[in-house]
N, C-alpha and C positions, 0 to 999 in steps of 0.2 A: 255945876248948878247946885245951889244951896237947897237944903231940905226945908220944906214948909211944914209948920206945925200950927195947930189951932187949939186954944184952950176953951172948952165949952163952959157954959154957965154952971153945969153940974160938977165941974172940976176935972173932967176927963181931958186928957191930952190926946188929940187926934193927929196921927201922922200918916196913915196909909188908908187905902180904899177899904181894907178890912175893918177899919174903925167907923165906917159910915154905913148908913142904910140908904138905899136908892128908891125913890118913888117916881116911877115913869108915868107922866101924864100924857094926854093926847098930843099936846103941842110942845111940851117941855118936860124936863125932869127936875126934881128937887132932891136935895141931900139932907140927911138928918144925922145927929149923933147916934152911934150904935148903942150907947149905954142908956140914954134917957129919951131919945126921940126928938130933942129940940132941933129946930132947923139950923143948918150951917150955911153961912153966906155962899152964894153960888160960885164966885170967883175962887174963894179959898177951897171949896169942896172940889172943884174941877182940878185944881193943882194937886190936892191930896189924892184924888182918884187915879192920877197917873204915876204916883210914887209906889214903889214896891220895896218890901223889906230886902235887905241884902242877903 
C-alpha cells in the first residue's frame, strides 16, 4: 500500500496521525493540520490517521 501525504496551505507536509489534531464532535470528528489548525479533508485525514512511522 502506498503512503498518503497531504500538503497543507501553510506549507506543512502531513504524513501521519501525529501531524494532525482531532476534534471529536457529537456525531462526527474532524481533522486539522497540527501546525496551523486549518481543516484537512476527511478522506485524506482518515488515511493519514491510519499510517504510522516505520
